[in-house]
C-alpha positions in Angstrom: 14.5 4.0 -2.6 15.0 3.7 1.1 14.5 0.4 3.2 14.1 0.1 7.0 16.9 -2.9 8.3 15.8 -5.3 11.4 15.2 -3.5 14.3 18.0 -4.3 17.2 15.2 -4.3 19.8 11.6 -5.3 19.7 10.4 -1.7 20.6 13.0 -0.2 18.8 13.1 2.1 15.9 14.2 0.6 12.5 17.4 2.2 10.8 16.8 3.3 7.2 19.4 2.5 4.5 19.5 3.6 0.8 19.6 0.9 -1.9 22.8 2.8 -3.3 24.3 1.6 0.2 23.5 -2.0 -0.1 25.0 -1.5 -3.7 28.5 -0.7 -2.3 27.9 -3.4 0.4 27.2 -5.6 -2.9 30.5 -4.6 -4.8 32.6 -5.0 -1.4 31.6 -8.6 0.0 30.4 -10.1 -3.4 27.3 -11.6 -1.2 25.4 -10.4 1.8 22.6 -11.5 3.8 20.5 -8.5 5.0 17.5 -8.4 7.3 14.4 -5.9 6.8 11.6 -4.7 9.2 8.0 -5.7 8.8 7.4 -2.3 8.3 9.0 -2.4 4.7 6.3 -3.1 1.8 6.5 -6.5 0.3 6.1 -4.7 -3.4 9.8 -2.6 -2.3 11.4 -6.0 -1.3 10.3 -7.3 -4.5 11.7 -4.1 -6.4 14.7 -4.9 -4.6 15.1 -8.6 -5.9 14.3 -7.6 -9.5 16.7 -4.4 -9.1 19.8 -6.7 -8.5 18.6 -9.6 -10.7 18.4 -7.4 -13.8 22.5 -6.8 -12.5 23.4 -11.1 -12.9 23.1 -11.5 -9.1 21.1 -14.2 -7.3 18.9 -12.9 -5.0 16.4 -14.7 -2.4 13.6 -13.2 -0.5 11.7 -14.7 2.2 9.9 -13.8 5.5 11.1 -15.3 9.1 9.5 -16.0 11.6 10.8 -14.9 15.3 7.7 -15.2 17.7 4.2 -16.8 17.9 2.3 -13.6 16.9 1.0 -12.9 13.6 3.2 -9.6 13.6 6.3 -11.3 14.8 8.6 -11.3 11.5 11.0 -9.6 9.1 12.6 -10.0 6.0 15.7 -11.7 5.0 17.0 -10.8 1.8 20.3 -13.0 0.5 22.0 -11.5 -2.3 25.0 -13.5 -4.0 
């Protein structure tokens, strides 16, 4: 599964990350907060949550608004 990380600039393009890379980071740090771009489907993020919950991690998913517009949001996923 490939997910897009949040953009660093409003007009920038999001960088893609593979599920395996996320798993490596979690294995090293035991917990991590990731910010994902709004271009990701909610279905993919729920699948990410389910994947790590099956591996006995606690996972929290929420939508973070950073502006007044309806399209000004990103997803925050906290895995511990």
